[in-house]
N, C-alpha and C positions, 0 to 999 in steps of 0.2 A: 836472536833467540830471547824470548821474554825472561827466562831465568837469568841470563847474563846481565840483563838490564836491571833487574830487581835485586839480585843477590849481592850483599856486601862482599867485597873481594877477599877480606881477611878478618881474622878475629881469633879468640882463644878457643871457644867451644861451639861446635855446630852439631845439631842432631837433625837427621831426616827421619820423619815418622812415616812408616810405610815405604821403606827404602827399596824393598824387593831385592834384586841381585846387585844393587848399587850402580845402576846405569847413569846416575847423575853425579857420581862421586868424583869424576874428573874435574868438576867445577869447584871443588872444595879445597884445592891445593894450598890456599892461603891461610888455612886454619891450623891451629896447633893440635886439636883433638876433634875427630869427626866420629860421631856415633851413628851407626846405621841400625835402626829399629824396625823390625817386621814381625808378623805373627808366624810366618811360614819358615820352618827350619831349613828346608831345601834352598830357599832363596838366599838366606844368609850364608849357607855353606858355599854357594856359588860366588857370592860377593867376596868372601874371605879367600877363596881360591884365586880369584882374579886380582884382588888388591893387597892381600897379605895383612900384616899387622901394623905396617907403617909405610909411608911413602919415601921418596928419595931423600936421603939425608936424615931419615927418621921423622919427617914431618909431612903430612899430618900423621898422628897416631890414630889408628882405626880401632874402634870399640864396637863389638857386635852384640846386640841384645834382642832376645825374643820377648815380645810383649804386645799389649794392645793399647790403642789410643785412649781408652777410658781409664786405664790405671797405669799411667806413665811412671816408670821406675826411677825417677830422677828427683833430686831435691829442688825446691822452689828457687827461682831466680838464678838458675845455673847458666843458661845458654845465651851467648851473644846472638845466635841465629838459629831459628827453627824453620824447617822446610817440610811442607806437606804437599805433595803433588799426586794427583790421580788416586787419592785415598779417601777424602772426605765423603765422596759419593757412596761409600759403604757404611756410613755412620747413621744408624737409626736414631741415635740421640746426638745429633750434631752439636747442639749447644754445650753438652757435657764435654765433647771432644775439643771444641774451641776453648772452653774454660781451662782444660788441661794444658793446651798449647800455651795459653797466656800465662798460666802459673809457672811454667818452667823457664820463661823468658827472663833474662837479666834486665835491670833498669836500662831503658833506652834500647833494649834488644829488638831484633827485627824478625818478624814472621813473614815468610814467603809462602803464600797459600794459593793453590789452584783449586777451582771448584767447577763442577758441571753446571752450566747456565741453563736454567729453566726457560728464561725469556730470550731464546735465540730465534733468529729469523725463520728458520725452518719450522720450528714449533709454532710460531705465530701464524705462518701460512697454513699449516695443517689444521690448526684450530679454526681459523676463519673459513676454511673449506670443509669444516666438520668431519675431518678425518682423524681427529683425536678427541677424547672426551674431556681431558683436563685443560684448564686455562693457563697459558703461560703468564698471564697478568696477575693471577692469584699469588700473593707473596709467600704462601706456605709451601714447603718442600713437597715434591711429588715423587712417589715410589713407582717408577715406570716398570720395574721388574724387581723381583725379590732382592732386597738389600742393595738396590741401585737407586740412588736419589739424585734428582736435579734440584738446584737451589736458585731462588730469585736473588738478583744482586742486592736489592733493598733489604731482604731478609738477612743476608750475610753481613751487610753493613751494620744493621741493627744489632745483631748478636755479637759481632766483634766489638762494637762500642760498649756493650754491656759487660764485656770482660776487661774493659779499660784500655783496649788497643785503639790506635788511631790510624786509619788508612792514609798512606802517603801517595802511592802510585797504583795505577791499574793498567793492565795490558790485556787485550783480547787476542785469542789465537784460534786457529782452525776455522778461519772464515770461509774456506772453500771446501769444507768437508761434505761434498756432494758428489754422488757417483758419476754422473755424466761429465762433470768437470775433470775429475781424476782420470777419466778415460780420454778426454779430448785435449787436455792441456798438459804439456810436459811437466813432470814433478818439480824440476828446478825453477820453472817460472811460477808455479803455484806457491812454492816456498818463498820466493822473492816478493810476490804480491802480498802474501800473508804478513811478511815482515813489515811491509810498508803500512799495512792496516793496523798493526798492533797498537800504535799510540792513540788511535781513536777510542781506545778503552777508557781514556780519561773523560770522554764526553758521553759515550753511550756503550752499552754492552749488548750486542746482538749476535755474538758468536757462541758456539757450543761450549767453549772452554774459556775461563777467565782466570788470569793471574793477578795477584795483588801483593803489595808490600805494606805491612802495618807495623807500627812501632809501639813499644811498651812505654809507660810513663817513667820519668826519671826518678820519681819519688817512691817507687816500689822497692821492696827489700831484695837484696842480692843474697846469693847462697852463702852460708857460713864457710869460712876457710877450711879446706881439707875435706869437704863433703862432696859427694857425687851421686851415688845411688840412694834410693830410699825404699823401704819395704812397701810392697804393693798390697800387703794384707792389712797393715795397721797404720802405715804412713810414717813410721819411725825412720830417722836417719842413722840410727845406731846399728850398722851392719858390720859384722866381723868377717874378714877374709880368711877362710879356712882351706884355701888352696883349690879344692875341687868344688867349692860352693861358697856363697855368702849366707851368713846366718844372722837373723834379726835378734838382737839381745833382748828386745822388749816382748815380742810375742812368740819367738822361736821359729818363725817361718824360715825355710831354707830354699835357696835359689841356686840350682846347679850351674857350674862353669865347666864345660866340656868342649875340648877341641877349639878353644878360643872364643866360645860363644856363651854368653850369660843367658839363662832362661828364667824369665820373670812371669811366665804364663800361669804357674801354679802357686807355689809358695807353701809346700807341704810342711807340716809341723812334726 
């Protein structure tokens, strides 16, 4: 599995942005604190019902937060590892989303990112046969359906570099996402073949889905001791815990905490 290959096995703080119901959380057992962030309340309710507030022996400690990837409710330089899988394709402003992921990474921290690949073999063939209007070779993202974007690998590489992140490893997945193959070839064999093809992502990216690992520079600032959340309304790190909510002492924004889930989607004053 590409995630197991790219994910650092242990660390202090990890956040998954767009975590859904926590289907990847079992991979995070080596971390002290795991934050699952999603915009959908029902998804985090499912995640908490399945995972609880801590793992075996109290580690990892799970934190559940409602929010979006444009206004991440965390102080800068906090996380050893940031994960975003099957989420970036919903970003109309992907550069802003990538900038936010880079901001919350600690010095030498790791980003594990998956993106929908515009320049995949199926799209290339469809374009050459004139069965789709957009070119898979154009580096700009394409919105093939409302709020569903495919990205060119070179475009991703450029914009990650602009945030200060350096790509270390690349894996391609879902090489055989073709209807007739799924019908004709046993699933187990397709999975095995796909696993064999994943390392070719270091050389070329022609599959519909691409995973990568990027690292933050060592000279960036780490989070101040004792800080974790920040106000999504004004950016302040001065949040006071009032039991059923966090309150920003600078702008007065309030963020509810109910049934074990923080809500940073609003920030009412």
